[in-house]
N, C-alpha and C positions, 0 to 999 in steps of 0.2 A: 663210701664206707672205708674203714680202716683195715687193718690186718685181719686175715681170716683165721679164726680159731675154731677147732672142732672139739666138742666134749661128748663123752659116751657114758651112759648110765641109765638108772631107773628114775622115772618121775612117779610120784605117788600122790594120792589124795590124803591130805592131812585133816583130821577132825579134832578140834579142840573145844573144850567147854568155854563159854564166854568168860572173859576176864581171867580171874584167878580161881574160878570155881574148881572143885575137885570132880573127878569122874562121877563119883556117887551122888553129887549134887545136881549134875547137869540134866536139864530137860531139853536142851538143844545143843548143837555143835556148830562152830564156825568152820566153814570148809575153805581151805586153800590148797595149793599144790606146791610140791617141792621135792627135792632129792639132791644129793651132793653135786653131781655134775650139771644138773639143770640149774641149780643155784649159781654156779660159776658162770654158766652161759648168760644168765640174766644180768649179772654184774657187768660182764664184758659188753653186752649189748647196750646197757645204760651208759657205758663209757665211750660208746661210739665205734666199737669194733664190730667186725663182721662175724657174729657168733652163730655157730651151727650146733644144734643138739641132736644127737643120734640115740634112738631108743626103739623099743617096740611097745605098742599099746594095743589093747583090744579094739576090734573094729566095731565099736558101738559108742553110744553117746558119752559114757564116762571117759573113754579114751580120747574122744574128740574134745571134751572139756579140758583135759590136761594140755592137749595141743593148743587149744585156743588161748589158754593162760600164757603159754610161752609166746605165741604169735603176737598177743596184745602188747608185749613188752619188747618186741623187735627181734626176738630170737628166730632164726631160720629153722624151719622144721621139714625141709625138703626131703630129708633122708630118714624120717621116722617111718618105721615099718608097722604094718597093721596085722593083727592076728592074736591068737591066744584067747584065753577065757576071761581074764580079769585084770584090772588095774590094782596094783598094790595099795594098801591103806595103812596108815599109822595114826594112832591116837596120841595126842600130846596134851598132858596136863601141866600147865605152867606153874612152877614153884614160886614161893615168896618167902622172904625172910629165911628162917632156918629149915623150911620145908622144901625139899628138892623137887625139881621137875621130874616127870615120869613119862616114859614112852612105851607104848604097847604096839607091837607090830602085828599086822594081819596082811602079810605079803607073800605067803607061801604059794608057789605055783602061779605067780604073776606072769604076764606075757613075756617080760624080758628074761625071766628065769628059765623060760622054755626055748630060748633062741638056740639055734644050731650053727656051728661053723659053716661059713659060706653064704649065710643069709645077706651079709652086707658086702657091697663092692667097695672095699676100703680104698683102693687106689683111686677110684672115681671120687669118693667122698672127700678124700684128703687132698685132691688136686688143688694147688694154689694156696694151701694152708701154710701158715707159719708156725702153728702150735697145735698140739693135741694133748688133751687132759683127761685123766680118769682117776678114780679113787679106789681104795681097797674094798669098798662096799660092793662094787659091781662083780668082781670075780668071786666074792663070797656068796653070791646068790645061788649059784649052781655050777657044776663042773662045766657045762656047756657055755655058761656066761663067762667063766674064766678062760675058756678056749677062745672065745670070740674077742675078749679083751686082749689076749695075747696076739691074735691075728692083727688087731688094730695097732697095737704098740709096735709090733715088728714091722708092719708096713710103713708106719710113720717114720721109724728110725731109718729104714731102707731108703725113704724118700728125702732124707735130710731134714726132717721136721723136728723141731724141739718137742720133747715129750716131758710132761710133768705128771706126778702121781701124788695125790694126798693119801697118806697111808690109811687113815680112818679105820682103825680096828673096831669091829663090832662083835663082841663076845656072844651075842644072841644069834649070830649068823654062822660062825664057824669056830673051830678050836684054834688054839695058838699054834699047834703043830701043823695043821693044814694051812693056816695063814702063812706060816714061815715058808713052807714048801712052795706054795703057789706064788706068793709075792716075791720070793727070792728069784724065781724065774722071770717074772715080769720086770723086775728092777734092772735086768740086763739091758733093757731098752729105754730106760728113764734117764733124763738129763737133770731134772730138778725135782727133788723130793721135798714134800711138805708134811709136817706132822706135829705131834706133841710128845711129851715124855711117855705117855701110856702107849701110844702107837709103837714107838721104837722098842719099848721093853716087851710088850705083849707079842709082837710079831717076830722081832729079831733078837730078843734077849739083850738089848743094849739099854742099860738103865742109867738114869741121872742120879747118881749117888748124892746123898746129903740134901736132896730136895724132897719136900713133902707138901704137895699142892693143897691137900685137905687142911693143912695148918697154915697155909700162906707162906711157906718157906721155900724159896727158890735159890739154888746155888748156881750162879752163872757159869762157873768153871765146869760144873758137871754137864751143863747143857752144851758147852763148847766141846766137851769130850764126846757127847752123843753125836753132834753134827760131824765131827772129824771122823768118827768111826763109820757112820753111814756113808760118808763120801768115799772113804778108803775102801770099804767093803764092796761098794757097787760102782765105783768109778764115776761118780756123779760130778756134774759141773758145779752145782751148788745145793745147799740144804737150808730150808727155812723151818723154824720151829716157833709155834705159837706158845706164849707164856701166859697162862691164866692162874691167878691167885684167887681162890674162892674165899671170900669173906663170908658170904651167905648166898642163898639163891637169888637175892635181889641186888647184891653188890659184889663186883669182882674188880680186881686189878688186871689190866690187859696190856700186853706188849708183844713184840715179836723179835726174832733174831734171824739174820741171814749170814751164812758162811759160804764164801766163794772159793775156798781153798787157800786163800792168802789172809783175808781179814774177816773178823767177826764184827758185824754191824748190829747194834741193838737199838730198837726204836724207843721213843719216849714212852713212859708208862701212863696209861689212862685209868682213872677210877670210873667205872661204868655202873650206872644204876639201870638194871636190866628190865626192858620191856619184854624181850623175847631173845633168848640166846641161841636158838636153833639156827643153824646156818652161819654161825660166827666164824668157824674155820673155813667154810666155803667162801665167805666174803673176803677173808684174808688171802686165800688162793687166787680169787679173781683179781684182787687188787695187785698182787704180786705179778701175775701174768701180764696184766696191763702195763704195769710199771716197767718190767723188763722188755716187753715188746716195743715200748715207746722210747727206749733208750735210757731210762733211769738206771743208775748203778748204785750198788752198795747201800749206803745210808738212806739215800732218797727213795730207793725202791722199797725198803722195809718200812720206812715211815709212811709211805702211801698205803701199803698193805695193812699196816696196823691201824691207821686212821679209818680206812674203809671198814674194817671189821669192828672197830669201836662204834662207828655209826650204826652198823647193823644191829647191835644190841638194843637200839632204840626203836626198831621197826618190827611190828607184828608180822608173823609169817616167816617162811623160809627165805624168801627173796630179799635181797638188799636193794631197797628202792631209794638209792642216792645217786647223785650226779658226780661227775669228775670235779666240778667246781666246789661242791660241798666237801669232798674228800681233801682236795688241795687246801681249802681254807683251814680245815682242822689240822692237817699235817704241818701247815705253816705256823700253827700256834693259836688259832682262834677257836678255843673250846669253851667260850663263855656261854653259849646257848642263848644269847640275846636274840630278840625278835629281829628278823631281817625284813626291812621295809624298803 
C-alpha cells in the first residue's frame, strides 16, 4: 500500500428518493452511506493509499452496515469504536434545473456526537501516518466531539504529521460565533486549509468581495485575498479554494485554486452536468491530499483535485467511485466522455 492517511469524522446513512423525485413523492428511498471525512477516505483508498477512517458507530446492524460499506471499498476500519444509541441519518432530495437540492438531517445524539475525550488512542492510531484530515462538521456535532478533534489534531501536529482541514461550515449544526471560536483553536494545528467562499466568510469573516456565486460571478482577485488572509491568520502552508459557479441545480462551472504562499495556481474550469453534487468538496480534498502526498506541486496538484471532484459530480452517492487513471486522463485534457473500449 501507499502512504498512510487517517481521517476522523461521522459516517451517516443517507436516504434519497429514487432519481429526482421529491420527498413528498417518494414511496421508497435509496440507501447509501457517507460523510465528509469518510468520503475523503474512500477517495484515497481508490487511489491506492493506506486510508484509515476513525469514527464511532452503534454496536448493532446499522452501525455494521456503515462499516461494511467502507471495508468493501478498501478503507481500513481498525480504529472504529462501537457504542452509543444510533447512527446519524440524513435525507437528500436531488435537485434539477432551477429546483435546488435539499438536505434534512436526523443526526442529533448520534454515536459520534456522544464521544468523550480519551476514547481514542491517537498516538497509536496515527503511528506511521503521513497525513491527518478532519472537517469543520465534526467539531460542530457536540462540545465533546470538538474536544476529541482537538486531541487528534494536536497529537498529529506533535508527531510531525501533515494536518488538513476542510472548513465545511454547516449553519444547521452551529452558529457562526461558535464556529469561529472552535475552529480558530483547531486551525493552530492545521497545515493545509480547504474551503469555499462561504466557509471563510461564515466562520472567520473573510469574504470574497465582488463575487456572487448565485449569479455565476467570481472575482479571482477576491479569492486570492481570501487565501492570503487565511494563510496569514493561521500560519498555514497552503490554502485551497473550490470555485463553484451555479448556473442551475443541474449545471455548474467548477474549478479550484491553490495558494502556497508564493504562487496562485488555478485549475481549468469544467462545465459539469450534475448527477449528484454531494461530496464534491470532499472529492476535491481527497484529490488534493493524494496529489500532495505523491509529490505533485502547484498547478499539477490543483488540476488533479479539480478533475477528481469534477468526476464526482457524475457519480450517485457520497463516495467518489473513480480511479487514479480516470482522474489523470481528465486532468490531462480528455473530457470528451467518449466510450472507453
